N, C-alpha and C positions, 0 to 999 in steps of 0.2 A: 475445449468446452470453457466457459468465462463463468466466474462465480459473481454474483451479483448481491449487493446490500439487502435485497429480498432475501436471497438463499442464506445469507448469514443470520437473518432474523428468523427465518423457519428453524435453522440448524440449533440456534439457542432454544427456542420454542420447544424443538423436541428433546434435546439432551438435558436442559435445565428443568424443564416445566415451568416456564414462566408462561403467562397468557401472551397472545401476539402483539398486545398493546404495550405489555411490559417489555418485552422482548426488543420491540421496535424503539421504543424509549433507551433501552441501554446501548442498542448498537449507534444510535442517533447521538447519545451523549459521548460516547468513548471517541466519534468521529468529530465531532464539535470539539472537543478537549484537543485533539490531535491537531485540528485545523488550526485553531486559535494558537497552539504553541509554535507552529511551523510559520504562522503570520508574523509572528515576532521575532522570527530567527532564530528560535530554540531547536535544538537538537532533542528527536523524540528518539528514545531507546527503548525497545521492547524486548526483553530478555529472552533468549531462545527461538528469537523471529528476527530482528535486525533492527540499523539504524535508519532513521529518516532525516537528513540534513539538507538545509538550506545554504547554498553557496551563492556568493555574489560574483557576477561577472562583471569586468569592467568594459566600457565602450572600447571597440576596437574598430580599425579599418578594415574594410572590405570591399569587393568589388562587384558590380551587378554583372549577373552572368550572360545578360542579353546584351548588355552595350560596352562593358568593360571599364565602364565610370566607377572611378573610387568614390564609395560611400563611408559612413559612419552606422556602424552596428551598435545601437544603444545599450547600455548597461541594463543588466536584468538579474534576478534571482532566479536560481534554478534549483528545482528539489530533486535529489539524489536519494535512492537507496542502497545500502549495502547490507547484504543479507549476513545473518551470524553465522558463526562456524556449526553451530548446531542446525541451523535450517540446512545448510550447504551439503552436511553429512547426510540428513535425512532424506534428501533430494537426489544425492549420489548413490546411497545405499538402496535404491528401488524403492524408498517409501516404506521399510519396515516396521516403522512406526506409524503407518499411516491407520486412521480411525477404522473401527469396525462398527457392524450393525446397519440399519435400514438405510440410513443417510449415506454412508458408504458406498452400499451396494447400486443405491440409484444413480450414485456418481460414475459407476462403471457401466452402466448401461447404456 
């Protein structure tokens, strides 16, 4: 199952009690803030969750697999995510700290 931005808005609406409009604004604001920081090449660390890091890849030589011709692969920025130890432990312990309640029950169905 995939969680979407709309699912996150719905969970905030249910859990915090914001209106759907307020929940949407909160989610959009958070994603916009994270996006702007990453665009500037800054690291985004969310305690207990993980780190988003932008890495610079230098141009390098490669080969066209169809023709065998040598090509230059352009440099680019890549986004990486490294899960925190807390998140890794939660995932590997079978989710003992998983949320409970109506939203969690719906996810299990």
